[in-house]
C-alpha positions as CSV (number, residue, x, y, z in Angstrom):
1,M,26.1,-67.9,31.9
2,I,24.1,-66.8,28.9
3,R,21.5,-64.7,30.8
4,Y,17.7,-64.8,28.9
5,Y,15.3,-62.2,29.3
6,F,11.9,-62.4,28.0
7,N,9.9,-59.5,26.4
8,L,6.6,-58.7,28.5
9,V,5.1,-56.5,25.7
10,F,5.6,-59.8,22.9
11,L,4.5,-61.8,25.8
12,L,1.2,-60.0,26.3
13,L,0.7,-59.3,22.4
14,T,1.0,-63.1,21.7
15,L,-1.8,-63.2,24.4
16,R,-4.2,-61.0,22.4
17,L,-3.1,-62.7,19.2
18,L,-3.3,-66.7,19.8
19,A,-6.7,-67.4,20.8
20,Q,-5.6,-70.6,22.1
21,D,-3.2,-72.4,23.1
22,H,-1.9,-75.9,21.8
23,S,-3.9,-78.9,23.4
24,T,-0.6,-80.6,25.0
25,C,0.2,-77.4,26.8
26,N,0.7,-77.5,30.5
27,T,3.1,-75.4,32.9
28,Q,6.0,-77.6,32.1
29,R,6.2,-79.1,28.7
30,Y,8.1,-77.4,25.8
31,R,10.1,-75.2,28.3
32,L,11.4,-77.9,30.8
33,D,12.4,-81.8,30.4
34,V,9.6,-83.9,30.9
35,F,10.1,-87.4,29.0
36,D,13.2,-89.5,30.2
37,N,14.1,-90.9,26.8
38,V,14.0,-90.4,23.4
39,K,12.5,-92.3,20.6
40,V,14.7,-92.2,17.3
41,T,13.9,-93.0,13.6
42,K,17.0,-92.9,11.7
43,D,17.7,-93.1,7.5
44,I,14.5,-91.3,6.4
45,K,14.8,-90.8,3.0
46,F,13.0,-87.8,1.7
47,A,14.6,-86.4,-1.5
48,D,17.2,-87.5,-4.7
49,E,19.4,-84.7,-5.5
50,I,22.3,-84.1,-7.9
51,T,25.2,-81.9,-6.1
52,I,27.4,-79.3,-7.4
53,A,29.9,-81.8,-8.6
54,G,27.1,-83.6,-10.6
55,N,26.9,-86.4,-8.4
56,A,23.6,-88.0,-7.2
57,Q,22.8,-87.9,-3.5
58,E,19.6,-89.8,-1.3
59,L,19.2,-87.3,1.3
60,Y,17.8,-88.8,4.6
61,M,16.5,-87.3,8.0
62,D,16.4,-88.6,11.1
63,V,13.6,-88.3,13.7
64,Y,14.1,-87.6,16.9
65,E,10.4,-88.2,19.5
66,P,9.1,-88.3,22.9
67,E,9.3,-91.7,24.2
68,D,6.2,-92.4,26.0
69,D,4.4,-89.8,24.8
70,A,0.0,-89.9,24.9
71,A,0.2,-86.2,22.8
72,V,-1.2,-87.0,18.8
73,N,-0.1,-84.2,17.9
74,R,3.5,-82.1,18.9
75,P,5.2,-79.0,17.4
76,V,8.3,-80.0,15.5
77,V,11.3,-78.7,15.1
78,V,13.7,-79.0,11.8
79,L,17.2,-78.1,12.4
80,G,20.4,-78.5,10.2
81,F,23.9,-79.4,11.1
82,G,27.1,-76.9,10.8
83,G,30.1,-77.1,8.5
84,S,30.6,-74.3,6.2
85,F,28.7,-76.5,3.4
86,I,31.7,-78.0,2.8
87,T,31.8,-81.0,5.8
88,G,28.7,-82.4,8.5
89,S,26.5,-84.5,8.8
90,R,23.3,-84.7,10.3
91,R,24.2,-87.3,13.3
92,D,26.5,-83.8,14.5
93,I,23.4,-82.6,16.7
94,A,22.0,-85.9,17.7
95,P,22.4,-84.2,21.6
96,I,21.0,-80.9,20.0
97,C,17.8,-83.2,18.9
98,E,17.5,-84.7,21.7
99,M,17.4,-82.2,24.5
100,F,14.5,-80.5,22.6
101,A,12.4,-84.0,22.1
102,K,12.9,-84.5,26.0
103,K,11.1,-81.0,26.2
104,G,8.8,-82.9,24.3
105,Y,9.2,-81.1,20.7
106,V,9.6,-83.4,17.7
107,A,12.8,-82.6,16.8
108,V,14.2,-83.6,13.0
109,T,17.6,-83.1,11.8
110,I,18.1,-84.0,7.8
111,D,20.9,-83.7,5.5
112,Y,21.7,-81.1,2.8
113,R,24.1,-81.0,-0.2
114,I,27.3,-79.4,0.5
115,Y,30.2,-78.8,-1.7
116,D,32.2,-81.9,-3.0
117,L,34.4,-80.0,-5.6
118,P,38.1,-80.2,-5.0
119,L,38.6,-77.3,-2.3
120,I,41.9,-76.6,-4.0
121,P,41.5,-73.8,-5.8
122,I,39.1,-72.2,-2.9
123,P,35.4,-72.6,-4.0
124,T,34.2,-69.3,-5.8
125,K,31.6,-67.1,-4.5
126,E,29.2,-68.2,-7.1
127,E,30.0,-71.7,-6.5
128,M,29.3,-71.0,-2.7
129,Q,25.9,-69.6,-3.6
130,D,25.0,-72.1,-5.8
131,V,25.8,-74.8,-2.9
132,V,23.7,-72.5,-0.1
133,V,21.1,-72.6,-2.6
134,R,20.7,-76.4,-2.9
135,A,20.7,-76.6,0.9
136,I,18.0,-73.8,0.8
137,K,16.0,-76.2,-1.7
138,D,16.9,-79.4,1.1
139,L,15.7,-77.4,3.7
140,K,12.5,-76.8,2.1
141,S,11.6,-80.2,0.3
142,A,12.4,-81.6,4.0
143,L,9.5,-79.4,5.0
144,R,7.5,-80.5,2.5
145,Y,8.4,-84.5,3.3
146,L,6.9,-83.4,7.0
147,D,3.9,-81.9,6.0
148,N,2.8,-84.6,3.5
149,D,3.4,-87.2,5.7
150,A,1.3,-85.2,8.5
151,K,-1.3,-85.1,6.3
152,A,-2.0,-88.5,5.6
153,E,-0.3,-91.2,7.9
154,N,1.4,-88.6,10.3
155,S,4.1,-91.2,11.1
156,Y,5.7,-88.9,14.1
157,R,2.4,-87.1,14.8
158,L,3.4,-83.6,14.4
159,D,1.9,-80.3,14.1
160,M,2.6,-79.1,11.3
161,S,1.0,-75.5,12.5
162,W,4.0,-75.1,15.3
163,L,6.7,-75.5,13.0
164,Y,10.1,-74.5,13.6
165,V,13.3,-74.5,12.0
166,G,16.8,-73.6,12.3
167,G,20.8,-74.7,12.6
168,I,24.4,-74.1,13.2
169,S,26.8,-72.3,11.1
170,S,25.6,-72.8,7.6
171,G,22.9,-74.9,9.0
172,G,21.3,-71.9,10.3
173,I,22.5,-69.5,6.8
174,A,19.9,-72.5,5.4
175,A,17.5,-72.2,7.5
176,I,17.7,-68.4,7.8
177,H,17.5,-68.0,4.3
178,A,14.4,-71.1,4.1
179,A,12.3,-68.5,6.5
180,M,13.1,-64.9,5.5
181,L,13.1,-65.6,1.0
182,D,10.3,-65.3,-0.5
183,S,9.0,-65.1,-4.0
184,T,8.6,-61.0,-3.9
185,D,12.4,-60.6,-2.5
186,V,14.7,-58.8,-4.9
187,Y,17.8,-60.3,-5.8
188,S,20.8,-59.9,-7.3
189,P,21.6,-61.1,-11.1
190,E,23.6,-64.2,-10.2
191,I,21.6,-65.0,-7.1
192,A,18.3,-65.0,-9.2
193,S,20.1,-67.4,-11.6
194,A,21.2,-70.2,-8.9
195,I,17.3,-69.8,-7.7
196,A,16.1,-70.3,-11.4
197,M,18.3,-72.9,-12.1
198,H,17.4,-75.2,-9.1
199,A,13.6,-74.2,-9.1
200,P,10.5,-75.0,-8.0
201,I,12.2,-74.0,-4.7
202,Y,8.7,-73.9,-2.0
203,G,7.8,-70.2,-1.0
204,I,10.5,-69.2,-3.4
205,T,10.0,-69.4,-6.8
206,D,6.4,-69.5,-6.2
207,T,3.8,-67.9,-4.0
208,D,2.9,-71.0,-2.2
209,T,2.7,-70.4,1.7
210,S,1.2,-73.3,3.2
211,I,4.1,-74.9,4.9
212,K,4.3,-71.6,7.4
213,I,7.4,-71.4,9.8
214,R,6.8,-70.4,13.2
215,G,10.2,-68.9,14.2
216,V,13.8,-69.4,13.4
217,L,16.7,-70.6,15.9
218,N,19.9,-68.9,14.8
219,Y,22.9,-70.2,16.2
220,S,25.7,-68.3,14.6
221,G,24.0,-68.4,11.3
222,A,23.6,-65.3,9.0
223,L,21.6,-63.7,6.0
224,H,23.4,-62.2,2.1
225,D,21.7,-59.4,2.4
226,V,19.6,-58.1,5.6
227,A,17.2,-56.5,2.8
228,W,15.6,-59.6,2.2
229,L,14.0,-59.4,6.4
230,D,10.9,-57.6,6.0
231,S,7.8,-56.9,8.1
232,G,5.7,-60.3,7.5
233,D,8.9,-62.7,8.6
234,P,8.8,-64.7,11.3
235,P,10.5,-64.3,14.5
236,F,13.7,-65.4,16.0
237,I,16.5,-66.2,18.6
238,S,19.5,-66.0,17.6
239,F,22.8,-66.9,19.6
240,H,26.6,-65.6,18.3
241,D,29.7,-65.2,19.4
242,V,31.1,-61.3,18.7
243,G,34.6,-62.1,17.4
244,D,33.7,-65.0,15.3
245,P,36.1,-65.8,12.6
246,T,33.9,-67.6,10.3
247,V,30.3,-66.6,10.0
248,P,30.2,-62.5,10.7
249,Y,28.5,-61.0,14.1
250,K,28.4,-58.1,12.0
251,G,28.5,-57.5,8.6
252,G,31.4,-59.1,6.6
253,Y,32.9,-61.9,4.8
254,A,32.0,-65.8,5.5
255,Q,35.1,-68.0,5.3
256,V,36.3,-70.9,3.8
257,L,39.5,-72.7,4.6
258,A,40.4,-68.9,6.6
259,Q,39.7,-67.2,3.1
260,D,36.6,-64.4,2.5
261,I,34.1,-66.3,0.5
262,I,31.2,-64.6,0.4
263,Y,29.2,-61.3,2.2
264,L,26.8,-61.8,4.6
265,D,24.9,-59.7,7.1
266,G,25.4,-61.5,10.5
267,S,22.8,-62.1,13.8
268,F,23.8,-58.5,14.8
269,V,22.6,-57.1,11.7
270,M,19.4,-59.2,11.4
271,D,18.6,-58.0,14.9
272,S,19.0,-54.4,14.1
273,A,16.9,-54.9,10.7
274,A,14.2,-57.3,12.9
275,K,13.8,-54.2,15.5
276,A,13.4,-51.7,12.0
277,N,10.8,-53.7,10.4
278,S,8.8,-54.7,14.3
279,V,9.4,-58.7,13.6
280,F,10.3,-59.9,17.2
281,S,14.1,-60.7,17.5
282,I,15.9,-61.6,20.6
283,L,19.8,-61.3,20.2
284,N,22.1,-63.5,22.8
285,T,25.6,-62.2,22.6
286,I,28.3,-64.3,23.3
287,E,31.6,-62.6,24.8
288,S,34.2,-65.3,22.7
289,N,36.4,-64.6,19.4
290,T,36.0,-68.5,18.7
291,H,32.9,-70.0,16.2
292,V,29.8,-71.4,18.0
293,S,31.8,-71.9,21.5
294,Y,28.4,-72.3,23.3
295,F,28.0,-75.6,21.6
296,R,31.8,-76.9,22.7
297,N,30.8,-76.5,27.0
298,A,27.5,-79.0,28.0
299,E,26.9,-76.7,30.2
300,K,26.0,-73.9,27.9
301,A,24.4,-75.7,25.3
302,M,22.1,-77.3,27.5
303,E,21.3,-73.3,28.4
304,V,20.8,-72.5,24.9
305,V,18.5,-74.9,24.3
306,D,16.8,-73.7,27.6
307,A,16.5,-70.4,26.4
308,S,15.7,-71.4,22.5
309,A,12.9,-73.7,24.4
310,L,11.1,-70.7,26.0
311,F,11.1,-68.8,22.9
312,M,9.3,-71.5,21.2
313,Y,7.0,-72.0,24.2
314,D,6.2,-68.5,24.8
315,M,4.1,-68.8,21.5
316,I,3.0,-72.2,21.7
317,C,1.6,-72.0,25.2
318,S,1.3,-68.0,25.7
319,E,-2.1,-68.4,27.9
320,T,-0.6,-71.5,30.1
321,A,2.4,-69.7,30.8
322,D,2.8,-69.2,34.5
323,V,3.8,-65.0,33.3
324,A,4.8,-64.5,37.2
325,E,7.2,-67.1,36.7
326,I,8.7,-67.2,33.2
327,A,8.6,-63.5,32.0
328,V,10.8,-60.8,33.3
329,S,10.6,-57.3,32.8
330,K,13.2,-55.0,31.1
331,P,16.2,-54.8,33.6
332,Y,16.5,-51.3,32.1
333,T,14.5,-48.0,31.3
334,F,14.6,-45.4,28.9
335,G,13.3,-42.2,28.0
336,P,11.8,-40.1,26.4
337,N,11.2,-41.8,23.3
338,P,10.9,-39.7,20.8
339,T,13.8,-37.6,22.1
340,A,15.1,-33.9,21.1
341,G,18.1,-35.2,22.0
342,S,19.0,-36.3,25.4
343,L,17.7,-40.3,26.5
344,G,17.7,-41.1,29.6
345,I,19.1,-44.5,30.6
346,E,18.7,-46.3,34.0
347,V,20.1,-50.0,34.7
348,K,20.1,-52.8,37.0
349,G,23.8,-52.7,37.7
350,D,26.0,-52.5,35.5
351,A,25.3,-51.6,31.5
352,V,27.1,-50.9,27.9
353,A,24.7,-48.6,25.9
354,S,25.8,-48.4,22.3
355,L,23.6,-45.8,19.4
356,Y,23.4,-47.6,16.1
357,D,22.4,-46.1,12.6
358,L,19.7,-48.3,10.9
359,T,22.6,-49.7,8.9
360,G,24.2,-50.7,11.7
361,R,27.5,-48.2,12.2
362,L,28.2,-47.6,15.5
363,L,28.3,-43.8,16.0
364,S,28.6,-43.8,19.9
365,T,28.9,-46.0,23.2
366,Q,29.3,-45.5,26.9
367,T,29.4,-47.5,30.1
368,I,26.1,-47.0,32.4
369,T,26.0,-47.5,36.3
370,H,22.9,-47.1,37.2
371,A,22.0,-44.4,35.4
372,G,23.0,-42.0,32.3
373,M,22.0,-39.8,29.5
374,L,23.0,-40.5,25.8
375,N,23.7,-37.2,23.6
376,L,21.6,-37.5,20.4
377,H,21.9,-33.6,19.7
378,E,24.5,-33.7,17.1
379,Y,22.7,-36.3,15.1
380,A,20.2,-35.7,12.5
381,P,16.4,-36.6,12.7
382,G,15.4,-39.8,12.2
383,S,15.2,-43.4,13.5
384,Y,17.9,-45.4,15.1
385,L,19.1,-48.4,17.1
386,L,19.9,-48.0,21.0
387,K,21.5,-52.1,22.0
388,I,22.0,-52.4,26.2
389,R,24.6,-55.0,27.1
390,I,24.0,-56.3,30.6
391,G,26.1,-58.8,30.9
392,D,26.0,-61.7,27.7
393,A,22.7,-60.1,27.1
394,V,21.9,-57.3,24.5
395,H,18.9,-55.7,24.0
396,T,17.9,-53.4,20.9
397,E,15.5,-50.5,20.9
398,K,14.6,-48.2,17.8
399,I,14.1,-45.0,19.0
400,M,13.3,-41.8,17.2
401,R,15.3,-38.1,17.3
402,E,12.7,-35.6,17.0
């Protein structure tokens, strides 16, 4: 089972930062299934674009709403399908959208442009960068469409002040970049060229911040350059197979048709960078050597959606949340931090404690049964990352060696 632990410190911080819960909050909505049926509005056109092969493409979205819902406005989750940017359809993730809608969210699945040139020869790095930038723009265009509608007739009763984005595999890659990239980030010349070619891209080629992304649901996605993740970026929850052969769990090359195409920093590296930059992140590591294994099983898929819903609920309904019921304190303690060289760790049961530098390089690892000591004497003073694996859950802490 995929285990999900709430970070109590983050919960209490949220309580202080948010003056008021969403008006629709109660003790169940947004974390449990409170609706039996879902209303689906299909084939909503939001943009006209050109593919990398020069073909005109109309882009559509489908909107999933809880049926018989009296709420005037609801938080929205916008999701992208998977398929390595060469295949896939927005309809592929209809079941996931239905699960979110039954919890009271409005879930939206969108089109984005994929690679439509011949697959032989294999797509080049530059071609795939171009396709990814197109997909990011398409996601941004979908958000702009929904925001404009919400400010006018509000056909779907959206509260765009509680907007989440996410996606599976390539859809996750598009969502992560849409949330993390901004006009202040530094790009390589080829990526800068691709961005300029497809401008305007809301919030990236300009300083428009009118559409705020509250959080990201990362299902086996990645970021091309973890340096783009900074302290102003939204919190995110990640699920990733440790031996993923398609999108790397750590740093490595994404593959198309079993060929290395482009370097990516995976969920593990993103989680480490988030902790280093004080961005809230939850990493769920799946012990599997396949790609997106957790959505291949109905029970595990429900667990992932439930955990994702709790991640959002904790922010949307922080004051209404029953802390005693929802918040689970960390199943471990450690210290002292900062340390002169010896770091004690206590866990409830068995765990694996691993020490990394801030680049994600593994320095040491050891099994802890109830209590143990991590030796840092041989390492230079500075910041390190401690990752504690308990079951399927991986917890990350930033530590200081004096």
